[in-house]
N, C-alpha and C positions, 0 to 999 in steps of 0.2 A: 578268481580269489579275494576273499575279503579280508578283514582285520584278523590278525594272529595267524594268517596263512590259511584259515579255514575258508571252505566254500561259502559264497555269499549266502546261499540258502540254509547253511547250517543254523542261522538264527531262528528259523521257523520252529524247530524243535523245542528249543528252550522257551519260546513264547507260549507254545501249547502247554508245557509243563508249569510254566509260571501260571497262566490262567487255570489250570487243573489244581494247582496248589492253593490258589485264592479260593476256588469252590469248595475244596476239602475244609478249609478253615470255616467258611460260611455254613457249610452243611453241619458241623460240629455245633457252632453256636446257635444257628437258626432252627436247625431240625432237632437235634439231640438234646441240646439244652432246654428248649421249650418243651419239648416231650416229657422230660423228667417231671417237671412241675404238673404238667397236664395229667400224667397218669397216676402221680401221688394223689391228686385232688380226686380223680376218679375212684381210685381204689378206697379212699377214705370215705366217699359218698356211698360206695357199696358196702362198707362195713368191714373191710379188711382190717386186719390187725397189725400192730407194728409197722405201719406204712413209712414212716420216716427211717427207721432201721433197715427196712428191706429195699426201699427205693432210692434213699438218700446217698449223697457222697460221703465217704470216698469209694462205695460201691460202684463198679463200673456197671454191672448188670442188676436188675431188680431180682431180689431172691423170691422164689415161689413159683407156682404154675397157674396162678389165676389168669383170667383173660387179659387183665390190665398188665400184669408182669410180662406176660408173653408179647403182647403188643409193643411194649416198652423195649423189651430185649431185642426185637427185631429192628426196631429204630436205632438202638445202640450198636447193634451188629452191622447195620448198614454203615455205619461210620468207621467200626474197627475193622471190618473186611476190607476196607481200602488199604490199610496198613501192611496188609500182606503181600501186596503186589507193588505199591506205589514207589518205594525205595528202590525196587529192581527196575522198574520202568525207567525211573530218572537216569539210573547209571547207564543201562544198555542202550537206550535211545540216544543218549549224548555220544556214546562211543560209536554206534552205528552211523550217526549223522555226519561225523568227520569225513566218511567216504561215501556214504549214501544218503545225502539230505533229503532228498525228495521221498524216498521210501521210508526213511526214519520219521519224517514229519506225517506222512499218510498213516503209518502204522501207529504212531503216537496219538493222532486224533482218533483212529478207530479205537485204541484203549480208552482214551478219555470218555468217547461216546458210550462205549460199552459199560464203563466204570459208573457213569452217571446212571445210565439206565438200571443197573443191577442195585445200586444205592437207592434209587427212587423207588423201584418195586419192593426192595426189602422194607424200607421205611413205611409203606403203604400196605404192607402184608397183613397187618392186623393179627399178628401172632402165628401166621402160617409161613413159616421160612421157605417153603417150597416154591413159593410165588416169586421169589428173588429173581428167578430167570423167566418171568412172564413177558417180558418185552423181547421183541425179535431183534433188538439192537445189543442185548446182553451179551451175546457171544462174541461180539465185536472186540470186548475187552481181551478175551483170550486169543483170538486173531491177531491183534496188536501186540500183545506180549510175545506171542511166539515168533512173529515176524520180526520183532525188535531183538529177540534173541538170536536169530539167525543171522540177521545183518550185523549185529555187534561181534559175532563170531567171525563173520567175514571181513569186517572192518579190522579186528585184531589181527587176522592172518595178513591183511594188506599192510598193515604196520610193518611187519617183518619182511614181506616181499617188496615194499618200497612203492607199491601202485595198486589200485583196486582191482579185486579178483574179477568182478563182473563189470 
């Protein structure tokens, strides 16, 4: 047992989540932020109308169906898609790590690897969102998420029972 009465290996899961959080912020700034300017310039060069209004902030996504709007929207979606599962994985992986630290850390790492793979593929999809699952590691996100859901449930049951179920 480590500090706070938690297993010593508990800290691996928050470390993975912290690293993933850092990557999420960098992805937003480095990939999405730069891409907005890039695709605005490309759209202007191709003669698209009202580029600033369609691509500029506070718009989350570029308006329209041009190849540049679709490409930018896939990049933007690569970042927004993260927020559909990241808050959930933060909660359930920490709950699961209380009683099952190695399983939680492994599942959280699988989630992070899959999440990175999906986001990278989405950002490189050039407007074809079906390419987001092109990496063989993409499915790891869902395996990690589902595994953490199960162990979080087991961990919650273990809180009531006073000892780990498995």
